[in-house]
CHARMM internal coordinates of N, CA and C (Angstrom, degrees):
IC EDIT
DIST 1 N 1 CA 1.4662
DIST 1 CA 1 C 1.5448
ANGL 1 N 1 CA 1 C 104.67
DIST 1 C 2 N 1.2818
ANGL 1 CA 1 C 2 N 112.14
DIHE 1 N 1 CA 1 C 2 N 134.10
DIST 2 N 2 CA 1.5394
ANGL 1 C 2 N 2 CA 118.57
DIHE 1 CA 1 C 2 N 2 CA 175.96
DIST 2 CA 2 C 1.4654
ANGL 2 N 2 CA 2 C 113.78
DIHE 1 C 2 N 2 CA 2 C -79.84
DIST 2 C 3 N 1.2590
ANGL 2 CA 2 C 3 N 121.85
DIHE 2 N 2 CA 2 C 3 N 125.97
DIST 3 N 3 CA 1.4556
ANGL 2 C 3 N 3 CA 125.09
DIHE 2 CA 2 C 3 N 3 CA -174.32
DIST 3 CA 3 C 1.5516
ANGL 3 N 3 CA 3 C 112.18
DIHE 2 C 3 N 3 CA 3 C -82.19
DIST 3 C 4 N 1.2971
ANGL 3 CA 3 C 4 N 116.42
DIHE 3 N 3 CA 3 C 4 N -36.64
DIST 4 N 4 CA 1.4611
ANGL 3 C 4 N 4 CA 119.52
DIHE 3 CA 3 C 4 N 4 CA -179.51
DIST 4 CA 4 C 1.5137
ANGL 4 N 4 CA 4 C 110.17
DIHE 3 C 4 N 4 CA 4 C -93.76
DIST 4 C 5 N 1.2990
ANGL 4 CA 4 C 5 N 115.56
DIHE 4 N 4 CA 4 C 5 N 128.68
DIST 5 N 5 CA 1.4589
ANGL 4 C 5 N 5 CA 123.66
DIHE 4 CA 4 C 5 N 5 CA -173.97
DIST 5 CA 5 C 1.5628
ANGL 5 N 5 CA 5 C 106.93
DIHE 4 C 5 N 5 CA 5 C -105.81
DIST 5 C 6 N 1.3221
ANGL 5 CA 5 C 6 N 115.54
DIHE 5 N 5 CA 5 C 6 N 150.83
DIST 6 N 6 CA 1.5352
ANGL 5 C 6 N 6 CA 118.37
DIHE 5 CA 5 C 6 N 6 CA 174.44
DIST 6 CA 6 C 1.4846
ANGL 6 N 6 CA 6 C 108.48
DIHE 5 C 6 N 6 CA 6 C -63.19
DIST 6 C 7 N 1.2935
ANGL 6 CA 6 C 7 N 116.26
DIHE 6 N 6 CA 6 C 7 N 158.93
DIST 7 N 7 CA 1.4490
ANGL 6 C 7 N 7 CA 120.61
DIHE 6 CA 6 C 7 N 7 CA 179.44
DIST 7 CA 7 C 1.5805
ANGL 7 N 7 CA 7 C 112.53
DIHE 6 C 7 N 7 CA 7 C -58.82
DIST 7 C 8 N 1.2312
ANGL 7 CA 7 C 8 N 117.54
DIHE 7 N 7 CA 7 C 8 N -39.28
DIST 8 N 8 CA 1.5220
ANGL 7 C 8 N 8 CA 121.74
DIHE 7 CA 7 C 8 N 8 CA 178.37
DIST 8 CA 8 C 1.5091
ANGL 8 N 8 CA 8 C 108.22
DIHE 7 C 8 N 8 CA 8 C -60.72
DIST 8 C 9 N 1.3544
ANGL 8 CA 8 C 9 N 118.35
DIHE 8 N 8 CA 8 C 9 N -49.82
DIST 9 N 9 CA 1.3603
ANGL 8 C 9 N 9 CA 121.53
DIHE 8 CA 8 C 9 N 9 CA 178.89
DIST 9 CA 9 C 1.4975
ANGL 9 N 9 CA 9 C 117.06
DIHE 8 C 9 N 9 CA 9 C -59.22
DIST 9 C 10 N 1.2913
ANGL 9 CA 9 C 10 N 114.20
DIHE 9 N 9 CA 9 C 10 N -35.48
DIST 10 N 10 CA 1.5193
ANGL 9 C 10 N 10 CA 117.78
DIHE 9 CA 9 C 10 N 10 CA 175.95
DIST 10 CA 10 C 1.5583
ANGL 10 N 10 CA 10 C 112.62
DIHE 9 C 10 N 10 CA 10 C -70.48
DIST 10 C 11 N 1.3962
ANGL 10 CA 10 C 11 N 114.00
DIHE 10 N 10 CA 10 C 11 N -36.96
DIST 11 N 11 CA 1.4208
ANGL 10 C 11 N 11 CA 115.00
DIHE 10 CA 10 C 11 N 11 CA 177.39
DIST 11 CA 11 C 1.6026
ANGL 11 N 11 CA 11 C 111.32
DIHE 10 C 11 N 11 CA 11 C -70.37
DIST 11 C 12 N 1.2272
ANGL 11 CA 11 C 12 N 116.45
DIHE 11 N 11 CA 11 C 12 N -38.92
DIST 12 N 12 CA 1.5052
ANGL 11 C 12 N 12 CA 119.63
DIHE 11 CA 11 C 12 N 12 CA 175.92
DIST 12 CA 12 C 1.5040
ANGL 12 N 12 CA 12 C 112.27
DIHE 11 C 12 N 12 CA 12 C -62.79
DIST 12 C 13 N 1.3342
ANGL 12 CA 12 C 13 N 115.19
DIHE 12 N 12 CA 12 C 13 N -40.15
DIST 13 N 13 CA 1.4204
ANGL 12 C 13 N 13 CA 120.91
DIHE 12 CA 12 C 13 N 13 CA 177.25
DIST 13 CA 13 C 1.5463
ANGL 13 N 13 CA 13 C 114.34
DIHE 12 C 13 N 13 CA 13 C -62.31
DIST 13 C 14 N 1.4457
ANGL 13 CA 13 C 14 N 116.85
DIHE 13 N 13 CA 13 C 14 N -41.73
DIST 14 N 14 CA 1.3375
ANGL 13 C 14 N 14 CA 120.39
DIHE 13 CA 13 C 14 N 14 CA 176.39
DIST 14 CA 14 C 1.5727
ANGL 14 N 14 CA 14 C 111.64
DIHE 13 C 14 N 14 CA 14 C -67.79
DIST 14 C 15 N 1.3011
ANGL 14 CA 14 C 15 N 115.90
DIHE 14 N 14 CA 14 C 15 N -40.14
DIST 15 N 15 CA 1.4516
ANGL 14 C 15 N 15 CA 117.10
DIHE 14 CA 14 C 15 N 15 CA 175.94
DIST 15 CA 15 C 1.5610
ANGL 15 N 15 CA 15 C 112.29
DIHE 14 C 15 N 15 CA 15 C -59.58
DIST 15 C 16 N 1.2981
ANGL 15 CA 15 C 16 N 116.05
DIHE 15 N 15 CA 15 C 16 N -39.61
DIST 16 N 16 CA 1.4187
ANGL 15 C 16 N 16 CA 121.35
DIHE 15 CA 15 C 16 N 16 CA 177.65
DIST 16 CA 16 C 1.5240
ANGL 16 N 16 CA 16 C 112.15
DIHE 15 C 16 N 16 CA 16 C -67.22
DIST 16 C 17 N 1.2840
ANGL 16 CA 16 C 17 N 120.91
DIHE 16 N 16 CA 16 C 17 N -38.27
DIST 17 N 17 CA 1.4075
ANGL 16 C 17 N 17 CA 121.44
DIHE 16 CA 16 C 17 N 17 CA 173.03
DIST 17 CA 17 C 1.4583
ANGL 17 N 17 CA 17 C 118.44
DIHE 16 C 17 N 17 CA 17 C -63.61
DIST 17 C 18 N 1.3938
ANGL 17 CA 17 C 18 N 114.97
DIHE 17 N 17 CA 17 C 18 N -35.06
DIST 18 N 18 CA 1.4166
ANGL 17 C 18 N 18 CA 121.80
DIHE 17 CA 17 C 18 N 18 CA 175.01
DIST 18 CA 18 C 1.5010
ANGL 18 N 18 CA 18 C 108.07
DIHE 17 C 18 N 18 CA 18 C -62.57
DIST 18 C 19 N 1.3648
ANGL 18 CA 18 C 19 N 120.64
DIHE 18 N 18 CA 18 C 19 N -48.20
DIST 19 N 19 CA 1.4534
ANGL 18 C 19 N 19 CA 120.72
DIHE 18 CA 18 C 19 N 19 CA -179.32
DIST 19 CA 19 C 1.5251
ANGL 19 N 19 CA 19 C 114.69
DIHE 18 C 19 N 19 CA 19 C -67.68
DIST 19 C 20 N 1.3967
ANGL 19 CA 19 C 20 N 118.65
DIHE 19 N 19 CA 19 C 20 N -36.95
DIST 20 N 20 CA 1.3680
ANGL 19 C 20 N 20 CA 122.24
DIHE 19 CA 19 C 20 N 20 CA 173.67
DIST 20 CA 20 C 1.5401
ANGL 20 N 20 CA 20 C 114.12
DIHE 19 C 20 N 20 CA 20 C -62.21
DIST 20 C 21 N 1.3315
ANGL 20 CA 20 C 21 N 117.52
DIHE 20 N 20 CA 20 C 21 N -40.19
DIST 21 N 21 CA 1.4189
ANGL 20 C 21 N 21 CA 121.89
DIHE 20 CA 20 C 21 N 21 CA 176.31
DIST 21 CA 21 C 1.4632
ANGL 21 N 21 CA 21 C 112.54
DIHE 20 C 21 N 21 CA 21 C -65.90
DIST 21 C 22 N 1.2896
ANGL 21 CA 21 C 22 N 118.28
DIHE 21 N 21 CA 21 C 22 N -33.29
DIST 22 N 22 CA 1.4318
ANGL 21 C 22 N 22 CA 121.58
DIHE 21 CA 21 C 22 N 22 CA 172.51
DIST 22 CA 22 C 1.4499
ANGL 22 N 22 CA 22 C 113.26
DIHE 21 C 22 N 22 CA 22 C -71.85
DIST 22 C 23 N 1.2933
ANGL 22 CA 22 C 23 N 124.37
DIHE 22 N 22 CA 22 C 23 N -31.35
DIST 23 N 23 CA 1.4824
ANGL 22 C 23 N 23 CA 126.75
DIHE 22 CA 22 C 23 N 23 CA 172.65
DIST 23 CA 23 C 1.4927
ANGL 23 N 23 CA 23 C 109.17
DIHE 22 C 23 N 23 CA 23 C -70.63
DIST 23 C 24 N 1.2696
ANGL 23 CA 23 C 24 N 120.70
DIHE 23 N 23 CA 23 C 24 N -38.31
DIST 24 N 24 CA 1.4662
ANGL 23 C 24 N 24 CA 118.19
DIHE 23 CA 23 C 24 N 24 CA 178.71
DIST 24 CA 24 C 1.5107
ANGL 24 N 24 CA 24 C 111.98
DIHE 23 C 24 N 24 CA 24 C -68.26
DIST 24 C 25 N 1.3475
ANGL 24 CA 24 C 25 N 117.48
DIHE 24 N 24 CA 24 C 25 N -40.46
DIST 25 N 25 CA 1.4560
ANGL 24 C 25 N 25 CA 117.77
DIHE 24 CA 24 C 25 N 25 CA 176.68
DIST 25 CA 25 C 1.4166
ANGL 25 N 25 CA 25 C 111.83
DIHE 24 C 25 N 25 CA 25 C -69.84
DIST 25 C 26 N 1.3208
ANGL 25 CA 25 C 26 N 122.37
DIHE 25 N 25 CA 25 C 26 N -28.47
DIST 26 N 26 CA 1.4722
ANGL 25 C 26 N 26 CA 124.91
DIHE 25 CA 25 C 26 N 26 CA 169.15
DIST 26 CA 26 C 1.4268
ANGL 26 N 26 CA 26 C 113.32
DIHE 25 C 26 N 26 CA 26 C -62.28
DIST 26 C 27 N 1.3189
ANGL 26 CA 26 C 27 N 122.55
DIHE 26 N 26 CA 26 C 27 N -42.55
DIST 27 N 27 CA 1.4157
ANGL 26 C 27 N 27 CA 125.75
DIHE 26 CA 26 C 27 N 27 CA 175.12
DIST 27 CA 27 C 1.5404
ANGL 27 N 27 CA 27 C 112.69
DIHE 26 C 27 N 27 CA 27 C -60.40
DIST 27 C 28 N 1.2936
ANGL 27 CA 27 C 28 N 115.57
DIHE 27 N 27 CA 27 C 28 N -39.86
DIST 28 N 28 CA 1.4891
ANGL 27 C 28 N 28 CA 120.96
DIHE 27 CA 27 C 28 N 28 CA 177.45
DIST 28 CA 28 C 1.5375
ANGL 28 N 28 CA 28 C 109.15
DIHE 27 C 28 N 28 CA 28 C -63.31
DIST 28 C 29 N 1.3927
ANGL 28 CA 28 C 29 N 113.74
DIHE 28 N 28 CA 28 C 29 N -44.13
DIST 29 N 29 CA 1.4468
ANGL 28 C 29 N 29 CA 116.12
DIHE 28 CA 28 C 29 N 29 CA -178.08
DIST 29 CA 29 C 1.5243
ANGL 29 N 29 CA 29 C 113.51
DIHE 28 C 29 N 29 CA 29 C -69.09
DIST 29 C 30 N 1.2630
ANGL 29 CA 29 C 30 N 116.84
DIHE 29 N 29 CA 29 C 30 N -23.07
DIST 30 N 30 CA 1.5521
ANGL 29 C 30 N 30 CA 118.87
DIHE 29 CA 29 C 30 N 30 CA 174.77
DIST 30 CA 30 C 1.4694
ANGL 30 N 30 CA 30 C 108.49
DIHE 29 C 30 N 30 CA 30 C -68.14
DIST 30 C 31 N 1.2878
ANGL 30 CA 30 C 31 N 119.16
DIHE 30 N 30 CA 30 C 31 N -39.77
DIST 31 N 31 CA 1.5230
ANGL 30 C 31 N 31 CA 122.53
DIHE 30 CA 30 C 31 N 31 CA -176.18
DIST 31 CA 31 C 1.5581
ANGL 31 N 31 CA 31 C 110.58
DIHE 30 C 31 N 31 CA 31 C -76.88
DIST 31 C 32 N 1.3371
ANGL 31 CA 31 C 32 N 114.80
DIHE 31 N 31 CA 31 C 32 N -22.15
DIST 32 N 32 CA 1.5005
ANGL 31 C 32 N 32 CA 121.28
DIHE 31 CA 31 C 32 N 32 CA -176.42
DIST 32 CA 32 C 1.4110
ANGL 32 N 32 CA 32 C 109.43
DIHE 31 C 32 N 32 CA 32 C -86.23
DIST 32 C 33 N 1.3721
ANGL 32 CA 32 C 33 N 117.88
DIHE 32 N 32 CA 32 C 33 N 123.19
DIST 33 N 33 CA 1.4919
ANGL 32 C 33 N 33 CA 119.59
DIHE 32 CA 32 C 33 N 33 CA -176.39
DIST 33 CA 33 C 1.4497
ANGL 33 N 33 CA 33 C 116.02
DIHE 32 C 33 N 33 CA 33 C -105.81
DIST 33 C 34 N 1.3390
ANGL 33 CA 33 C 34 N 119.34
DIHE 33 N 33 CA 33 C 34 N 29.29
DIST 34 N 34 CA 1.4144
ANGL 33 C 34 N 34 CA 122.26
DIHE 33 CA 33 C 34 N 34 CA 172.32
DIST 34 CA 34 C 1.4782
ANGL 34 N 34 CA 34 C 111.25
DIHE 33 C 34 N 34 CA 34 C -95.77
DIST 34 C 35 N 1.3480
ANGL 34 CA 34 C 35 N 116.77
DIHE 34 N 34 CA 34 C 35 N 160.97
DIST 35 N 35 CA 1.5291
ANGL 34 C 35 N 35 CA 119.80
DIHE 34 CA 34 C 35 N 35 CA -176.89
DIST 35 CA 35 C 1.4986
ANGL 35 N 35 CA 35 C 109.89
DIHE 34 C 35 N 35 CA 35 C -68.76
DIST 35 C 36 N 1.3927
ANGL 35 CA 35 C 36 N 117.98
DIHE 35 N 35 CA 35 C 36 N -26.71
DIST 36 N 36 CA 1.5518
ANGL 35 C 36 N 36 CA 118.75
DIHE 35 CA 35 C 36 N 36 CA 178.57
DIST 36 CA 36 C 1.5375
ANGL 36 N 36 CA 36 C 109.70
DIHE 35 C 36 N 36 CA 36 C -64.53
DIST 36 C 37 N 1.2893
ANGL 36 CA 36 C 37 N 119.48
DIHE 36 N 36 CA 36 C 37 N -18.10
DIST 37 N 37 CA 1.4599
ANGL 36 C 37 N 37 CA 120.93
DIHE 36 CA 36 C 37 N 37 CA -174.86
DIST 37 CA 37 C 1.5393
ANGL 37 N 37 CA 37 C 108.38
DIHE 36 C 37 N 37 CA 37 C -68.84
DIST 37 C 38 N 1.3484
ANGL 37 CA 37 C 38 N 117.99
DIHE 37 N 37 CA 37 C 38 N -34.05
DIST 38 N 38 CA 1.4265
ANGL 37 C 38 N 38 CA 119.73
DIHE 37 CA 37 C 38 N 38 CA 177.91
DIST 38 CA 38 C 1.5379
ANGL 38 N 38 CA 38 C 112.03
DIHE 37 C 38 N 38 CA 38 C -66.99
DIST 38 C 39 N 1.3376
ANGL 38 CA 38 C 39 N 112.97
DIHE 38 N 38 CA 38 C 39 N -40.00
DIST 39 N 39 CA 1.5532
ANGL 38 C 39 N 39 CA 115.66
DIHE 38 CA 38 C 39 N 39 CA 177.99
DIST 39 CA 39 C 1.4896
ANGL 39 N 39 CA 39 C 110.79
DIHE 38 C 39 N 39 CA 39 C -67.41
DIST 39 C 40 N 1.3726
ANGL 39 CA 39 C 40 N 117.34
DIHE 39 N 39 CA 39 C 40 N -39.85
DIST 40 N 40 CA 1.4760
ANGL 39 C 40 N 40 CA 115.33
DIHE 39 CA 39 C 40 N 40 CA 177.24
DIST 40 CA 40 C 1.5684
ANGL 40 N 40 CA 40 C 109.15
DIHE 39 C 40 N 40 CA 40 C -67.51
DIST 40 C 41 N 1.2496
ANGL 40 CA 40 C 41 N 121.00
DIHE 40 N 40 CA 40 C 41 N -33.14
DIST 41 N 41 CA 1.3852
ANGL 40 C 41 N 41 CA 123.42
DIHE 40 CA 40 C 41 N 41 CA -178.57
DIST 41 CA 41 C 1.5184
ANGL 41 N 41 CA 41 C 109.54
DIHE 40 C 41 N 41 CA 41 C -66.72
DIST 41 C 42 N 1.2894
ANGL 41 CA 41 C 42 N 116.88
DIHE 41 N 41 CA 41 C 42 N -51.32
DIST 42 N 42 CA 1.4931
ANGL 41 C 42 N 42 CA 123.77
DIHE 41 CA 41 C 42 N 42 CA -178.32
DIST 42 CA 42 C 1.4828
ANGL 42 N 42 CA 42 C 110.92
DIHE 41 C 42 N 42 CA 42 C -66.23
DIST 42 C 43 N 1.2760
ANGL 42 CA 42 C 43 N 119.46
DIHE 42 N 42 CA 42 C 43 N -48.26
DIST 43 N 43 CA 1.4152
ANGL 42 C 43 N 43 CA 125.38
DIHE 42 CA 42 C 43 N 43 CA -172.31
DIST 43 CA 43 C 1.5035
ANGL 43 N 43 CA 43 C 114.58
DIHE 42 C 43 N 43 CA 43 C -78.53
DIST 43 C 44 N 1.3429
ANGL 43 CA 43 C 44 N 116.49
DIHE 43 N 43 CA 43 C 44 N -61.06
DIST 44 N 44 CA 1.4568
ANGL 43 C 44 N 44 CA 118.84
DIHE 43 CA 43 C 44 N 44 CA -171.69
DIST 44 CA 44 C 1.5112
ANGL 44 N 44 CA 44 C 109.23
DIHE 43 C 44 N 44 CA 44 C -81.34
DIST 44 C 45 N 1.3252
ANGL 44 CA 44 C 45 N 119.97
DIHE 44 N 44 CA 44 C 45 N -45.51
DIST 45 N 45 CA 1.4400
ANGL 44 C 45 N 45 CA 122.50
DIHE 44 CA 44 C 45 N 45 CA -179.87
DIST 45 CA 45 C 1.5574
ANGL 45 N 45 CA 45 C 111.26
DIHE 44 C 45 N 45 CA 45 C -62.76
DIST 45 C 46 N 1.3101
ANGL 45 CA 45 C 46 N 112.46
DIHE 45 N 45 CA 45 C 46 N -45.36
DIST 46 N 46 CA 1.4554
ANGL 45 C 46 N 46 CA 115.00
DIHE 45 CA 45 C 46 N 46 CA 175.82
DIST 46 CA 46 C 1.4803
ANGL 46 N 46 CA 46 C 114.45
DIHE 45 C 46 N 46 CA 46 C -59.78
DIST 46 C 47 N 1.3660
ANGL 46 CA 46 C 47 N 119.57
DIHE 46 N 46 CA 46 C 47 N -37.43
DIST 47 N 47 CA 1.4332
ANGL 46 C 47 N 47 CA 121.02
DIHE 46 CA 46 C 47 N 47 CA 177.21
DIST 47 CA 47 C 1.5599
ANGL 47 N 47 CA 47 C 112.11
DIHE 46 C 47 N 47 CA 47 C -67.11
DIST 47 C 48 N 1.3465
ANGL 47 CA 47 C 48 N 115.20
DIHE 47 N 47 CA 47 C 48 N -41.92
DIST 48 N 48 CA 1.4825
ANGL 47 C 48 N 48 CA 117.81
DIHE 47 CA 47 C 48 N 48 CA 173.88
DIST 48 CA 48 C 1.4836
ANGL 48 N 48 CA 48 C 114.19
DIHE 47 C 48 N 48 CA 48 C -60.00
DIST 48 C 49 N 1.3216
ANGL 48 CA 48 C 49 N 117.61
DIHE 48 N 48 CA 48 C 49 N -46.04
DIST 49 N 49 CA 1.5239
ANGL 48 C 49 N 49 CA 118.55
DIHE 48 CA 48 C 49 N 49 CA 175.75
DIST 49 CA 49 C 1.4344
ANGL 49 N 49 CA 49 C 109.00
DIHE 48 C 49 N 49 CA 49 C -60.43
DIST 49 C 50 N 1.3273
ANGL 49 CA 49 C 50 N 122.76
DIHE 49 N 49 CA 49 C 50 N -49.33
DIST 50 N 50 CA 1.4004
ANGL 49 C 50 N 50 CA 121.70
DIHE 49 CA 49 C 50 N 50 CA -178.63
DIST 50 CA 50 C 1.5110
ANGL 50 N 50 CA 50 C 115.35
DIHE 49 C 50 N 50 CA 50 C -58.26
DIST 50 C 51 N 1.3774
ANGL 50 CA 50 C 51 N 113.19
DIHE 50 N 50 CA 50 C 51 N -44.06
DIST 51 N 51 CA 1.3907
ANGL 50 C 51 N 51 CA 118.82
DIHE 50 CA 50 C 51 N 51 CA 178.48
DIST 51 CA 51 C 1.5322
ANGL 51 N 51 CA 51 C 114.57
DIHE 50 C 51 N 51 CA 51 C -61.41
DIST 51 C 52 N 1.3353
ANGL 51 CA 51 C 52 N 115.22
DIHE 51 N 51 CA 51 C 52 N -42.02
DIST 52 N 52 CA 1.4445
ANGL 51 C 52 N 52 CA 122.82
DIHE 51 CA 51 C 52 N 52 CA -178.45
DIST 52 CA 52 C 1.5538
ANGL 52 N 52 CA 52 C 110.90
DIHE 51 C 52 N 52 CA 52 C -64.87
DIST 52 C 53 N 1.3811
ANGL 52 CA 52 C 53 N 112.18
DIHE 52 N 52 CA 52 C 53 N -42.86
DIST 53 N 53 CA 1.4744
ANGL 52 C 53 N 53 CA 114.10
DIHE 52 CA 52 C 53 N 53 CA -174.47
DIST 53 CA 53 C 1.5680
ANGL 53 N 53 CA 53 C 108.99
DIHE 52 C 53 N 53 CA 53 C -74.89
DIST 53 C 54 N 1.3551
ANGL 53 CA 53 C 54 N 114.84
DIHE 53 N 53 CA 53 C 54 N -38.88
DIST 54 N 54 CA 1.4988
ANGL 53 C 54 N 54 CA 117.13
DIHE 53 CA 53 C 54 N 54 CA -179.54
DIST 54 CA 54 C 1.6014
ANGL 54 N 54 CA 54 C 109.72
DIHE 53 C 54 N 54 CA 54 C -67.19
DIST 54 C 55 N 1.2767
ANGL 54 CA 54 C 55 N 115.60
DIHE 54 N 54 CA 54 C 55 N -41.77
DIST 55 N 55 CA 1.5138
ANGL 54 C 55 N 55 CA 117.67
DIHE 54 CA 54 C 55 N 55 CA 175.68
DIST 55 CA 55 C 1.5112
ANGL 55 N 55 CA 55 C 113.74
DIHE 54 C 55 N 55 CA 55 C -63.99
DIST 55 C 56 N 1.3255
ANGL 55 CA 55 C 56 N 118.28
DIHE 55 N 55 CA 55 C 56 N -34.63
DIST 56 N 56 CA 1.5056
ANGL 55 C 56 N 56 CA 124.69
DIHE 55 CA 55 C 56 N 56 CA 173.03
DIST 56 CA 56 C 1.4783
ANGL 56 N 56 CA 56 C 108.70
DIHE 55 C 56 N 56 CA 56 C -60.64
DIST 56 C 57 N 1.3146
ANGL 56 CA 56 C 57 N 115.60
DIHE 56 N 56 CA 56 C 57 N -53.97
DIST 57 N 57 CA 1.4991
ANGL 56 C 57 N 57 CA 118.92
DIHE 56 CA 56 C 57 N 57 CA -177.99
DIST 57 CA 57 C 1.5151
ANGL 57 N 57 CA 57 C 113.84
DIHE 56 C 57 N 57 CA 57 C -65.05
DIST 57 C 58 N 1.3426
ANGL 57 CA 57 C 58 N 116.81
DIHE 57 N 57 CA 57 C 58 N -36.86
DIST 58 N 58 CA 1.4893
ANGL 57 C 58 N 58 CA 121.70
DIHE 57 CA 57 C 58 N 58 CA 175.46
DIST 58 CA 58 C 1.5430
ANGL 58 N 58 CA 58 C 106.63
DIHE 57 C 58 N 58 CA 58 C -67.56
DIST 58 C 59 N 1.2446
ANGL 58 CA 58 C 59 N 125.50
DIHE 58 N 58 CA 58 C 59 N -37.93
DIST 59 N 59 CA 1.4052
ANGL 58 C 59 N 59 CA 124.64
DIHE 58 CA 58 C 59 N 59 CA 178.39
DIST 59 CA 59 C 1.5181
ANGL 59 N 59 CA 59 C 116.57
DIHE 58 C 59 N 59 CA 59 C -65.95
DIST 59 C 60 N 1.3324
ANGL 59 CA 59 C 60 N 114.46
DIHE 59 N 59 CA 59 C 60 N -33.83
DIST 60 N 60 CA 1.4775
ANGL 59 C 60 N 60 CA 121.55
DIHE 59 CA 59 C 60 N 60 CA 173.47
DIST 60 CA 60 C 1.5167
ANGL 60 N 60 CA 60 C 110.72
DIHE 59 C 60 N 60 CA 60 C -73.30
DIST 60 C 61 N 1.2982
ANGL 60 CA 60 C 61 N 120.03
DIHE 60 N 60 CA 60 C 61 N -35.51
DIST 61 N 61 CA 1.4236
ANGL 60 C 61 N 61 CA 119.81
DIHE 60 CA 60 C 61 N 61 CA -173.62
DIST 61 CA 61 C 1.5351
ANGL 61 N 61 CA 61 C 109.41
DIHE 60 C 61 N 61 CA 61 C -81.54
DIST 61 C 62 N 1.2599
ANGL 61 CA 61 C 62 N 116.87
DIHE 61 N 61 CA 61 C 62 N -30.71
DIST 62 N 62 CA 1.5424
ANGL 61 C 62 N 62 CA 121.68
DIHE 61 CA 61 C 62 N 62 CA -174.96
DIST 62 CA 62 C 1.5409
ANGL 62 N 62 CA 62 C 111.49
DIHE 61 C 62 N 62 CA 62 C -96.73
DIST 62 C 63 N 1.3255
ANGL 62 CA 62 C 63 N 113.68
DIHE 62 N 62 CA 62 C 63 N 4.05
DIST 63 N 63 CA 1.4989
ANGL 62 C 63 N 63 CA 116.50
DIHE 62 CA 62 C 63 N 63 CA -179.69
DIST 63 CA 63 C 1.5049
ANGL 63 N 63 CA 63 C 112.33
DIHE 62 C 63 N 63 CA 63 C -61.90
DIST 63 C 64 N 1.3289
ANGL 63 CA 63 C 64 N 116.91
DIHE 63 N 63 CA 63 C 64 N 137.01
DIST 64 N 64 CA 1.4355
ANGL 63 C 64 N 64 CA 122.06
DIHE 63 CA 63 C 64 N 64 CA 178.64
DIST 64 CA 64 C 1.4560
ANGL 64 N 64 CA 64 C 108.96
DIHE 63 C 64 N 64 CA 64 C -89.03
DIST 64 C 65 N 1.3637
ANGL 64 CA 64 C 65 N 115.93
DIHE 64 N 64 CA 64 C 65 N 122.16
DIST 65 N 65 CA 1.5305
ANGL 64 C 65 N 65 CA 116.50
DIHE 64 CA 64 C 65 N 65 CA -175.42
DIST 65 CA 65 C 1.5258
ANGL 65 N 65 CA 65 C 112.36
DIHE 64 C 65 N 65 CA 65 C -78.88
DIST 65 C 66 N 1.2822
ANGL 65 CA 65 C 66 N 119.42
DIHE 65 N 65 CA 65 C 66 N -12.05
DIST 66 N 66 CA 1.4370
ANGL 65 C 66 N 66 CA 124.33
DIHE 65 CA 65 C 66 N 66 CA 178.84
DIST 66 CA 66 C 1.5174
ANGL 66 N 66 CA 66 C 114.10
DIHE 65 C 66 N 66 CA 66 C 79.84
DIST 66 C 67 N 1.2636
ANGL 66 CA 66 C 67 N 123.73
DIHE 66 N 66 CA 66 C 67 N 1.46
DIST 67 N 67 CA 1.3771
ANGL 66 C 67 N 67 CA 126.61
DIHE 66 CA 66 C 67 N 67 CA 175.31
DIST 67 CA 67 C 1.5040
ANGL 67 N 67 CA 67 C 113.18
DIHE 66 C 67 N 67 CA 67 C -101.00
DIST 67 C 68 N 1.2982
ANGL 67 CA 67 C 68 N 121.23
DIHE 67 N 67 CA 67 C 68 N 132.93
DIST 68 N 68 CA 1.4401
ANGL 67 C 68 N 68 CA 122.88
DIHE 67 CA 67 C 68 N 68 CA 178.19
DIST 68 CA 68 C 1.4667
ANGL 68 N 68 CA 68 C 111.95
DIHE 67 C 68 N 68 CA 68 C -124.72
DIST 68 C 69 N 1.2601
ANGL 68 CA 68 C 69 N 114.56
DIHE 68 N 68 CA 68 C 69 N 137.99
DIST 69 N 69 CA 1.5549
ANGL 68 C 69 N 69 CA 121.28
DIHE 68 CA 68 C 69 N 69 CA -174.78
DIST 69 CA 69 C 1.4840
ANGL 69 N 69 CA 69 C 107.88
DIHE 68 C 69 N 69 CA 69 C -100.98
END
COOR INIT
IC SEED 1 N 1 CA 1 C
IC BUILD
C-alpha cells in the first residue's frame, strides 16, 4: 500500500471526511429528542456538508493535470 497520496487524492479524502463527519453528527441528531438537535442539525451539519461539497468541487476544478503546453 502506497503511503504518500497525490495532492488531489488528499483533498478528495479530506472532503469525504467532512461529509462523513456531517453524516455521523446527523445520525446522532436523529436519535436526540431535544429542540437543540434541530439547531445542531441545521447549523453544524449543514456547514459540514456545504464545506465538504464546496471543497470537493474546488479540488476538482483546481486539479493540476500535469501536462504543460
